[in-house]
N, C-alpha and C positions, 0 to 999 in steps of 0.2 A: 505493499500497499504505500502510498506516493506521500508525500506531507500534505500536496493538495485536499488530497486523500479522504484526506485525514482532519483536518480541517472542517473542508466542507461536510465528512461524517458527525467529527464533535457540533460544527454550528447547528444540526439541526436536529439532532440527539438534545438541547439543550429547547428546542426552537427556534432560533436567533435568526430574524432575518443576516440576511451582507450590512445593511446598513449599520442595526442592532448593535453586531461582534464590532465593525467600522469604529462607532460609539464607543463600544470598552476598550477598542484597543487606540485611540484617538487616534484616526488612518484614518485614507477615502475608500467611501465601498468598492472603488477602483483596484485600491490595493487588496484589499481583501479578494477579488474576484481572479488577479492575474494570481495571487497566491495560492484559491482555490482551482485556478485552472495551471499550474504548474509552468505557466512564463513565468514566474521572479519565486524569490522569496525573500521570507523577511530578515531581515537586518539582526544584530546579534539584537540588538534589544528590544528590536519583537518579538524573535524569540523567544523569551527571559520574560515579557511580558503573557504570551500566549502560556505559558509554561507556569508563568504565576497564578494566572485566571482558570485556566482551566487546569491546574492540579498532575500534572504532569510532566517528563524532564522533559529536557533539553534534546536528549539521546533518541527519546519515544521518537518524539516526533521528526527528527530526522533517520531515522533507522528506518529499515524496509519491512519492518514488524506486521503484521493482517494483526491480527489479534490489537482489539480495542480496548484497553481496561475500563474499568466504572468509574466513572469523570466525573470534580465536581468543579468550580465553578465560581467564585467571588469576582463580585466586582460594590465597588466605593459606589454609592448613590451622592446623587449631587443634590447636595445641602439648599442649593438657589431651584431647583429646578421643584422639588418637594415640598416645601415653607411647609405645610402643616404638616404635622405631625399624623393627627388624626386620622386624618385621611390621606395622607402617605401607603401605605400600607397594597389599601384596592386600588390608589392610580398606580402603584408599581405593579400588581400580579396584571392587573387591564393592559396594561401597556406590552409585557416582558406577554404575558399567557392570556391573549383572545382567544373566544372560541373557537374551537372547535375544542380548547382545552378544559375540561373541569378540574374544578379548584377546590379540595377542603379542606377545612381547620381541623387544625391535629391538639391535641393535649400531649403535658408531656407530666415525666412520674421518671424520674431518676433510675435504672435499673439496681435493686441491690440484692448486693450477694446475706446468702443464711445469717455471717455476722451483726447486718447491717439489720436485715432484718427483725432477728430479733433485740439488739441493743434500742431499735426505733419503735419496739412494742413496748418492753416490757421497762429499760431503762431511763430512754428521755422521754414519757410523757410528764413529768414535772419540767421540764427545760424545751419543750416543745416540741416534738416530732423531728426528725434527719432531714424526711420526705418531707416535709411544709419549709425546710430551710432553703432545700435544692428548688427547692420552687417557687419561690421567693427568689433568689440569687438569679433566674433568667427567668425574666415576662415577658421578654419576646417571640412573638407570633412563631409562629410554625402552621405549616400548609402542607399538603400531598398535592403533586399538579399530575392530573392523569392526560393521555393521548397517547389513543390503542394500545400499544403495549410499553412505551414509555411512562414510567413514573416516575416522578423528583419529589424529593421533600426538599424545601423551601422553607428559608430565616430567614427572616431581614430584622439588624440586630445592632444600634449603630451605625442606620448609614450603610451600612453594608449588606448586601443582593448574596445573598449562601443560597450555594443548588447544589447537591449531593441527587446522585443519578442509583434510582434504584435495581435492583432481580425486580424484570419483570411476573414474579412465581409473587410478589408480598404480600402479603394479604390485606386490603384493603383499611378491615377494622380495626384491624390492632395488629401494631408493627414492633420489632425491637430493631434498632441501629446505637450501635456505639452503645455507649454509658443511659441510652436511654432508651422509653415504654412510650409509642407513642397510643393513641386512641382515637377514631376518628369523630370527628364532633359536629357534623354534620355541612354540608353542601351549601359553600359560597353561590352568591348568585351576583356578579357589581355588575353593575350594569354605567 
C-alpha cells in the first residue's frame, strides 16, 4: 500500500473530506489530493504532523505494509470558531459527523479490578467512592459514532477532538476500552 493509498484510507475511515484533513494539517486541499494520488509526498514536518494526528509512526506511513492498524486522531479545536462551549460539542459533531453518521451519547465509568471493587464497596464509603472520584475527574463527553461497519469512540476535552477507531464488532450498548467502561445513553439528534 502506498503512502497515498494509506492517507486516503485513513481519511475515509475517519469520515474526513479532503478539505477537513487539509484544515487539520494547515495545508491546501490540493496538497492532500497530490499526496493521495502519489503525485507528491509530504515534507518531513507534514509527515510528523500526520503521524501525530493519526497516531501512527512515520515508518508505518512510508513503508509498503498493507495492513492498517486501528487508528486514532487528535485535532486541536479552534477556540475562536467554537466560542460557546455549551453548543461547541454539537457543532463539532455536526461538522465532522453529518448524516448518515449515527451519534450516541456514552456514559463512562472506570473499569475496576477486584481490589478496587472491594475498596470502593467496603472501605471508601466513609470518604467517598473511588468510582465517583474518577467520574468527577473526567466530565468530558464521550460519543459512539457509527456509519456502516465503522465505529468510532469520540471524546471532546480541553478543546481537543480525540477519535479512536473501535473494532467493527464492538457492542453498541456496553463496551470496554482501555481503563474505561462505556454504556450507550441514547441517540443524539443533532440539527
